C-alpha positions in Angstrom: -60.3 44.3 53.8 -58.6 42.4 50.9 -60.6 41.8 47.8 -58.5 38.7 47.0 -60.5 35.4 46.7 -57.8 33.2 48.2 -57.0 32.5 51.8 -53.9 34.0 53.4 -51.9 30.8 53.4 -52.3 30.3 49.7 -51.3 33.9 49.0 -48.4 33.6 51.4 -47.1 30.4 49.6 -47.4 32.1 46.3 -45.6 35.3 47.4 -42.8 33.2 48.9 -42.1 31.9 45.5 -42.2 35.3 43.8 -39.0 36.1 42.0 -37.9 38.8 39.7 -35.9 37.9 36.6 -32.7 39.8 36.2 -30.9 38.9 33.0 -30.3 35.2 33.1 -30.2 34.9 36.8 -33.4 34.6 39.0 -33.1 36.5 42.2 -35.6 37.0 45.0 -36.5 40.7 45.2 -35.6 42.0 48.7 -38.6 44.4 48.8 -41.0 41.6 48.0 -39.5 39.4 50.6 -39.8 42.1 53.3 -43.4 42.8 52.2 -44.3 39.1 52.6 -42.8 39.2 56.1 -44.8 42.3 57.0 -47.9 40.7 55.4 -47.5 37.6 57.5 -46.3 39.0 60.9 -48.2 42.3 61.0 -51.2 41.1 59.0 -51.4 44.1 56.7 -52.8 43.6 53.2 -50.1 43.1 50.6 -50.3 46.5 49.1 -49.8 48.2 52.5 -47.1 45.7 53.4 -45.2 46.5 50.2 -45.6 50.3 50.8 -44.1 49.8 54.3 -41.2 47.7 52.9 -40.5 50.4 50.3 -40.5 53.1 53.0 -38.1 51.0 55.1 -35.8 50.3 52.1 -35.6 53.9 51.0 -35.3 55.4 54.5 -38.5 57.5 54.2 -39.7 56.6 57.7 -43.1 58.3 57.4 -46.2 57.2 55.4 -49.2 59.4 54.8 -52.2 57.2 55.0 -55.7 56.9 56.4 -55.1 53.1 57.0 -54.5 52.6 60.7 -53.3 49.0 60.1 -49.9 50.5 59.2 -49.6 51.5 62.9 -49.0 47.8 63.7 -45.5 48.2 62.1 -43.0 49.9 64.3 -40.3 50.6 61.7 -42.3 53.4 60.1 -44.6 56.1 61.3 -48.0 56.8 59.8 -49.2 60.4 59.4 -52.9 60.8 58.7 -53.5 63.4 56.0 -55.4 66.5 57.0 
């Protein structure tokens, strides 16, 4: 459960505007964009969505986590720690 005090639509709107400054050029960070997509479509909290996006981007493929919500995403596999 998220501890954020804003509704998902307000958070989504803010995250869609998130940009990372690189020198004098503003570019949208691909990892953040994918995390927002996972957050919206798979309804993970943003921290888990960013973790999944990072695993996808780096090719890790497996995430050690007790959080079963990650199982909603088919692009990575969740392994529950022993």
